[in-house]
C-alpha positions as CSV (number, residue, x, y, z in Angstrom):
1,X,-5.6,-44.9,21.7
2,X,-6.5,-41.8,23.7
3,X,-8.2,-38.9,21.8
4,X,-6.0,-36.3,23.4
5,X,-5.3,-34.4,20.1
6,X,-9.0,-33.9,19.4
7,X,-9.6,-31.9,22.6
8,X,-9.5,-28.2,22.1
9,X,-7.4,-26.1,24.5
10,X,-9.2,-23.1,26.0
11,X,-8.1,-19.8,24.4
12,X,-6.7,-17.0,26.5
13,X,-9.1,-14.2,26.9
14,X,-8.3,-11.1,24.9
15,X,-8.4,-7.8,26.7
16,X,-10.4,-4.8,25.3
17,X,-7.3,-2.6,25.3
18,X,-5.3,-4.9,23.1
19,X,-6.5,-4.8,19.4
20,X,-6.0,-7.7,17.0
21,X,-3.3,-7.6,14.4
22,X,-5.6,-6.9,11.5
23,X,-7.6,-4.1,13.3
24,X,-6.4,-0.6,13.1
25,X,-8.0,2.0,15.3
26,X,-11.2,-0.1,15.6
27,X,-11.8,-0.5,11.9
28,X,-10.8,-3.2,9.4
29,X,-9.2,-2.1,6.1
30,X,-10.5,-3.4,2.8
31,X,-8.2,-5.7,0.8
32,X,-7.4,-3.0,-1.8
33,X,-6.5,-0.5,1.0
34,X,-4.2,-3.0,2.6
35,X,-2.6,-3.8,-0.7
36,X,-2.1,-0.1,-1.5
37,X,-0.5,0.5,1.9
38,X,1.8,-2.4,1.5
39,X,2.9,-1.4,-2.0
40,X,3.3,2.3,-1.0
41,X,5.4,1.4,2.0
42,X,7.5,-1.3,0.4
43,X,8.1,0.5,-3.0
44,X,7.6,4.2,-2.6
45,X,9.7,5.4,-5.6
46,X,7.9,3.1,-8.2
47,X,4.5,3.9,-6.7
48,X,5.1,7.6,-7.1
49,X,6.5,7.1,-10.6
50,X,3.4,5.1,-11.7
51,X,1.1,7.8,-10.2
52,X,3.0,10.5,-12.0
53,X,2.8,8.6,-15.3
54,X,-1.0,8.2,-15.0
55,X,-1.4,11.8,-14.0
56,X,0.8,13.0,-16.9
57,X,-1.3,10.9,-19.3
58,X,-4.5,12.5,-18.0
59,X,-3.0,15.9,-18.3
60,X,-1.9,15.2,-21.9
61,X,-5.4,14.0,-22.9
62,X,-7.0,17.1,-21.4
63,X,-4.5,19.4,-23.2
64,X,-2.0,20.4,-20.5
65,X,1.0,19.3,-22.5
66,X,3.5,21.4,-20.6
67,X,2.4,20.1,-17.3
68,X,2.5,16.5,-18.6
69,X,6.1,17.1,-19.8
70,X,7.0,18.4,-16.3
71,X,5.6,15.2,-14.7
72,X,7.5,13.0,-17.1
73,X,10.7,14.9,-16.2
74,X,9.9,14.2,-12.6
75,X,9.6,10.5,-13.4
76,X,13.0,10.6,-15.0
77,X,14.5,12.3,-12.0
78,X,12.8,9.8,-9.7
79,X,14.4,7.0,-11.7
80,X,17.8,8.4,-11.0
81,X,17.4,8.5,-7.2
82,X,18.5,4.9,-6.7
83,X,21.6,5.5,-8.7
84,X,22.9,8.0,-6.1
C-alpha cells in the first residue's frame, strides 16, 4: 500500500495582518478571562444578579444594611425583566 495518508500537506502561510482566532489585539486571554467574557455575554441578567447578590452580602457584613436592601431589590427587579 502507498503511504499517502502519512504525508503532511504544507500549511498555507499566515499573513501578519490576520490574527488567529484566539488572539485579541495581540494578546492571549487567560482561561478565567475567556470564561468570564463568555458567561457575561451569554447570560447578562444572571451575571449581574449574582454580582449584586455578592455585593449586597459584603455591604450587609460591613454594616450598610440599607444599601444591601437596595441591591436585593435590584436583584428582584432584574428577575422580572424576562417576564416582560
